[in-house]
N, C-alpha and C positions, 0 to 999 in steps of 0.2 A: 382609859379599856375598864373601868368599871360603870361610866356612863352608860356603855353599849347593853355591858352586863346586869345595869338596873332594868332596859327597857327587854332584856330576853326575859329578867325574871318576868316584868308585867305582863309580858306574851305568855307565858306558860302557866304564868294565875287566872288568865282570861280566860284561854282555851279551855284548861280544868275546870274552872268555876263556871263561866257563864255559856261557853259553846256546847262541852261535852254532855252536858245532863247528870255528871257525877253525883252533884248535891242533891238532887232530886232524886236520884236511884238509893242513895245510901238512906236519908230521909224516908222513902219508903220502904225501903227493909229494916231498917230500925223500929218504925212505927206495927210493923205485921210481925217483928221478934217481940217487941213490949206489949205486942195487942192491943193499941192505942188506936184511936182514929186518925190522930197527924203527928209528926216529930216536927219538929224544927233545927236545922243544925244552928249553932248562933255564930255570928260576927265575934273576929275574922275570920272565920273558916267557909262562911257561906256569902266572901265578899269578896272580888276581884282585886276594890281599892285598896280594904285594910289587911288583905292578906300580901298584897305587894309591898303594901308600908312596912308589915311587921318583917317580913322575910328580906326586902331591903336594907330593913335598917341594921339587922341583926348580918347580914351578907358584909354592909359597911363596918361595922362594930367588927367581926372575923379579918376582915382584911387589913385591918388597922387604916380605913382609906374615910372614915367620918369625917366630914368638914361640912362647913356651910354652904360649900356650893354640890359637894356633894349631894348632902341634904336636901339641897333645895331641886338637885336632880330628879333624887326619888320620888318627891312629893309631886313635880312635874310627870312622872310613869306612872304615879297612882292616881291623877286628875283623869290622864288619857287611857285611861282602862278600857273607859265606853266608845271613843274615837278606835282603839286597838281593837277592841271585837268588832265595829264595822267593818274595818279596812281586812282582817281574816274573812270574815262573810263576803266582802265583796272581793277579793283574790281568789277564792272559791268560785264564787258567781262566773269571773272572767275566766278562769282558767278554763271551767266547764265547756262556754263558748268556745274557746278555743280547740278545744280536744273535738268537740261535735263538727266545728268548720274544717278539722285535717280529715276527720272520717270524711264528711262528704267529701272532702276535694279528694280523697285519696280513692273512694268506695264509686265516685263521680253518681251517688244518688241523690237524685232531686225530688223533692217534695210536692206534689201537687195539688 
């Protein structure tokens, strides 16, 4: 069960850091607040790989589930963060195509 949780942690980190644009927004807000040209939030807070690693490691320690195999799965989840990001985008696009198909089927609309 902890293995699935590690991939959920990776998914959450990818969505928040890589997809949502949250880090960029925070950097812009901090730059305006500090009255500087730009601000860069350092790793691990701006890197889905790094944040997945540290949150996953804390999770395994907290649950008492840290072992060689669980740490290896955690590292695999970290390495797969770019793939997880791509999968989320592809899923979103496929869902959009599906919803559009359903809409066109129900309404009978045909594009000329």
